[in-house]
N, C-alpha and C positions, 0 to 999 in steps of 0.2 A: 504494500500500500504506500502511496506517495506520502512523504513526511508532512506536507501541508495538510493533506486530507486527515491524517492521524491527529494532528494538532487541532484542527477544526472539530473533529468528532469529540475529542477529549474536552475541549472548552465549551462546546455548544450542546453536546448530547449526553454527556456523562454525569450531569448534575441537574438538580431541580432549577437552578438559575440559568441554565444553558439556553433555554428558549427565550428568555428575556434578553440575554446577551446577543442572540441572533437577531431579535427585533431591533436592538440598538444599532447593530451593524447595518441592517436593512434600511433603517431610517437615515443613518449617516450617509449611506450610498446615494440617497436622494438629495440631501442638503446637509452641509456641516451645521452642527448645533452645539449649544452649551448644555451643561448637565440639567439645568432647570427646564430648558425647552424640552429636552428628551423626557424628563420625568412627567411633564405636563402632557405631552403628545401621547406617550405610551401608558399613561395612567399608572405610574410607578411612584413609590416613595422616593423622595430626593436622595436620602442616604443610601437606599438600595441601588439607585441609579449610579451614584458615585462609586459604590463598591464594584459594580459591573464594569464601569469605565476603567477603574484601576486594573482589574483582571485582564480586560481586553488590551489595555495599553502595555501592561507588563509582558504580555505574550505577543506583542508586535502586530496585533490585529487592527488597532486604531492608532492614530497619532494625534497630537494636539498642538495648538499654538496659543500663546497668551498665558495669562496667569489669573488666579483668583476666580471671581464670579464670571468674568468674561471669557474664561478659557474655552476655546472652541475645539471640537473633536471632528476628525475626518477619518475615513477608511484608510488603512495603510496601503502601501504599494503591494504588500503581500496579499491582501484581500483583493485589490484591484486586478492583480495578475492571475489570481486564482478564483475569479468570480464564478466560474462554472462549477467549481467544487463547492463553494459557499452556497450557491443556489440549489444544488443537489441536496445538500444537508438541510437547508432551510425547508425545502419541499417535504422532506422526510419528517422533520420535526412538526411541521404544520399538519401533515397527514396524521401523525400520531396524536396530536392535540385534538383534532376533529374526532378521531375514533374514541378518545377518552370521554367525550361529552355524552 
């Protein structure tokens, strides 16, 4: 299995917070945002959103510019170069989410 694919499966599918991390990447792929905007748009607690952002940034899946409240997040080059793998995993996560309802 491709190393990036393993990383994405581990970060996005191996924990309960993985689905929300995938949602964050999906939203950032549309438009760069700060933590507060993401929390509002995705209907997540602000502290939870910040936690997910730290995990994603630590694993090189997102990048940021700025500091403090205005710190803006973007998808990393790793995600952009492997968008097909990300989309495949996101589709699988969304399929599982629908089946769980």
